[in-house]
C-alpha angles and dihedrals in degrees: 000000000000122000119213115198108194127139095208104087094206094053091043092052091048092049092050092045094049093050093047093047088060093050099266117125112228142178129196129222129182100213146000093272092061090044096053091045090056092044089061089069104036144004115235123214091239141357124221102205127190115211100213103066135145112259112001110021122228095267091053091049091048092053090050092050093050090050097054117080093220095055106026095096095048109113113242130197115195117220120195147149085226103095105168120125090242092057091049093049091049091051095047092044088053089059106272116150094212141355126220120192121216129271097049136154120254091234090055090051094051092047093050091047092051091046092055091044089053093050089051093045090240096119131072115190113235104240095190121054122191130189117170108310093340119095128180123196111198102196091046092041087223134144123197127192113192087346093304120116117247121201113230132177116244093258092047090052091048093050092050092046092051092048094046092046088057099040113177094018122105113234116200123228088247092054092050093044092049098043098042106029096027130248091267091058108127097218144090135263087250084079088070092050091052092052092046091053093050091044091054091049092052092048089055116196089356091060089095090080083083105076125196113224102203114239093003116057140259138319136185111222130154122309108289121229116226 
C-alpha cells in the first residue's frame, strides 16, 4: 500500500489512479492528521508526501515520521512545486528518500516510486503480465495468446512489455522510442508505429488490446469489443 498525502483533491485522485493502474495499491489523504490516523492501523510501503499542506507542512510531517519508531523506516518521496536545490537538500537531509518537483509526468512518478521500493526491498517485480487473453512472461521471454505461443522480435516483446507494465497509461511515441531504443537512437518515432503494427498483426484478433490514442501515443487497456 502506498499513501499519497496531497491537499488538492484532483491531484490526489490522479496520483491514486495512476499508481493503482500500474498494479500498486494506493490511498489518498488530504493532510497530516488523516495520515497519522491511518498510520495507527497499518504501515504502508511508501508515502508520497506533498510539502505545501494545510496544518503541518510536509517537512514537519516527515520529521515526525522519522522520530517515531513505528514509521521511521517507511520510505518517503517528497512532492512539491518548490524545485530549488535548497528545498531538495532540506527534504533529503530531513530523511526523504527522493524528491519530485511539480509539474512531473505520471510515468516519471511511477518509475521513481518503483525505484525507491526496490531500494527498500518493498517491491517485487511482477514477472507475468496478463491483459485479457494475452499473457507475457518476462523471465521466459514468452507471449501467449489464448494459451498459444506467439513469436515476437526482441523489440516487439519490449514494446508489449512496456505497454502492459503501464496498463491504462498512455505512452507517447517519444517515451517508447527513448526507453526501448535509447535516447541516442538515430531514428524516427515512425519506428514505433511500424513495430506496433507488426505486433498487432502477430497478436491476431487480440491485437486490439493495444489502443492508439490519436495525437499522443499508445496504451494497453482491456480487450476491446468490436
